[in-house]
N, C-alpha and C positions, 0 to 999 in steps of 0.2 A: 818712234815718232819723228816728224820732220824737224820740229823746233821745240825748245823748252820754253815754258812760260817764264817771262822775265820777272825779276824781283819787283820792278815798278808795277807790273800788272798785278802781282800778288798784293802789293800794298793798296792798290786801287780796289781790289776785291775785298780786302780786309777793312777798307775805310780808315786806314791808319798809315801815316808816313813815319818811318823809322828815323830817329836821329842818328843811330849807328846801324847802317845797313849791313855791316859785316855780321851783326847778330842774326839778321834774317837769313843771310847766305849760309851761315853755319847751321841754322835750324833746318835748312832745306838740304843739307849735305848728308847723304847716307854713308854709313861706314864702308861701303864697297867702293866709293868714289876715290879716284886717284890711282887705281890699279897698282897698289903696293906702295905708292908714294905717301909720305906723311902729310895728311890733310886733316884739318880740324873738322870733325864730324859732329853730329847732333846728339850723341849718346848722353853727354852730361846735361844738356838742355832738356832732353827727354826726362831725365831723373827729376829735375826741378819742376818741369811742367806737370808731371804727375801729381806732385804735392800742391801746386797752385790750383790745379783743377779740383783736387779734393776739397780744398778750402772754399772755392767758389761754389761748388755743388752743395757742400754742407750748409753754407750760409743760405743758399737758395731754398733748400728744403726746410731749414729752420724757420725762415720768414714766410714761406708759401703756405705751410700748414701748421699753425700753432698747436693743433690737437694731436699731431703725429707723435708717437712715442719713439724712444731710441731705436728699438728694433725695426720699426717701419721706416724710419729715416735711413738706417744702415742699409736696408735692402734696396731702397730707392737710390741711394748714393752709389752702391755697387753697380746698379743698372746703368747709371749715367757716366761712370768713369771707366767702365770696361773697355777693352781694346776695340770691340765692335762699334761702340758708340763714338769713340774718337775717330775711327776710320770713316764713319759716316759723315762726321763733321769735316774731315779732311777732303772728302769727295765734294761736299757742298761748297767748300772754299776753293776747289780746284788745286789743292796743294800737290797732288800727285803729278800734275802737269809741270810743276816747277822744280821737282826733285833733281838733285845732282846724284846720278847713279853711275856705277861702272857700266861699261858696254855689256858685260856678261849679265849683270842684273837687269839692265834695260831689256836685253833680248829675252830674258826669262820672265818678263811681265811684271817687273818690280814696281812699276807705277800703279799697278792695280792690286798689289798684295795687301791684304788687310793688316798684317803685322807692321809693314813698312808705313802704311798710311796712318795707322794708330800712333806710331812713334813720331812721325813728322808733325802730327797734330799737337801732341804734347810739347814737342820742341818749339814749335811756333808760339804756343801759349806762353812758354817760359821766356822766349825772346821778347814778346810783347810786354810781359811783366818787368823784365830787366830794363827795357828801353823806356817804358812809360808808366810803370807802376800797375796797380790793380785795375785802374779804369779801362785801358784798352784790352786787358785780359778778360775782364768781365764782359765787355762789349763783344768780344769774339765768342764767348760762351752764349750770350744772348742771341747772337745772329745765327750761329751754326749748330745749335743743339735744339732747334725748334721741333723737328720730327721726333727726336728722342724723348723730349719732355712731353710731347703730345701723346705718344704711346704710353708713357708712364702714367699720365693723367687718365688715359682711357682705361687702364687696369684698375683704377681706384675711384672713378667717377661714373655717373650715369652716362651711357653712350651718347645721349642727346647733348649733354653738356660738353662732353669731350669733343664731339663733332663740331659743335658751335664754336668752341674755343679755337679749334684748328682752322675753321673757315675764316673767322675774324682775324686770326694771326696772319693769314695769307691774303687778306683784303678781298675775299670772295663774297662777302656779305653773309646773311643768315641762310642756313639750309631751308629749303622749301619742301614742306610735307603736303601730300595730296592723298585724300582717301579715295582709293580706287573702287572698293566695294565693301559691302557689309552683308554677310550671309548668315544663315542659321537662325534658329528660333531666338526669341528674346532672352531666354534663360541660358542660352549657350551660343552666343554670337561669335563670328569670326570676322575680324577686320583685316583688310588688305590695303596697306599703305605704301606709298613711294616717297622717297626723299631724294632731292637733287641739289648738287652744288655745281654751278657752271655746267660742264658737259658730263659730270659724273652722276650716276643714278643707281639706286638700289631699291629693292622692295622687301617688305617684311609682313608677316602675319602674326596675329595674336588674338587672345580672347577679349581684349579691350583695345580701344584706339591707342591708348598710351603704350601698351605692351607691343603693339604692332609698330608704332613709331620707334620704340627702342630697338626692336629687332632690325628694322631697316637702317637705323642710324649706326648700329653696331657693324653691320655688313659694309656700309659705305665708309665708315671710319677705318676699318681694316684695309679696305681697297685703296683709299687715298694716301695713307701713310706708307704703303708699300709700293706706290706707283714709281 
């Protein structure tokens, strides 16, 4: 890439100004950087960030669903703290563009590697925690785990509810459902329904209007969270 995203730009993206910017630089420094020279990298911060994330997610799950049992919360926690979820958050925050990498790792596509992105996400979370406490760390989770939480909600909630929550979280307004047709005899009808959010649209069919709406919502939810 022609230029690395500056720490100031990262802070603007995060909505947080570090008191100790050296913490942020360290969080953005991959172990390959320095080409053999001794440089403080983000491995120790990654270790701490993993634990901070676990606490944030555990509290989120505990408060969000008071009826969830320990096993359910454990499965959901694993889904939200896994490396893939962290890498997705790093991409949303543009952290890959700000990484300090060796030339070899840069040329090898390091800015887009899931493992490296997951690590830098955890390291930045730790840096936020060390610099400002739990509040900025929590804000980072709230801002950049939206898609991950939406998918998790979708696996446990009615598709219409999951789609509506996603749309409102992104300020898109309520999904719009339209009945396209109703065919078949009264004892065995088939409904054809469309649902739209902004420019996204999907259709579904079912033996009731509600089931057709659920089918359409499920298709659209899967489409928008993978866009």
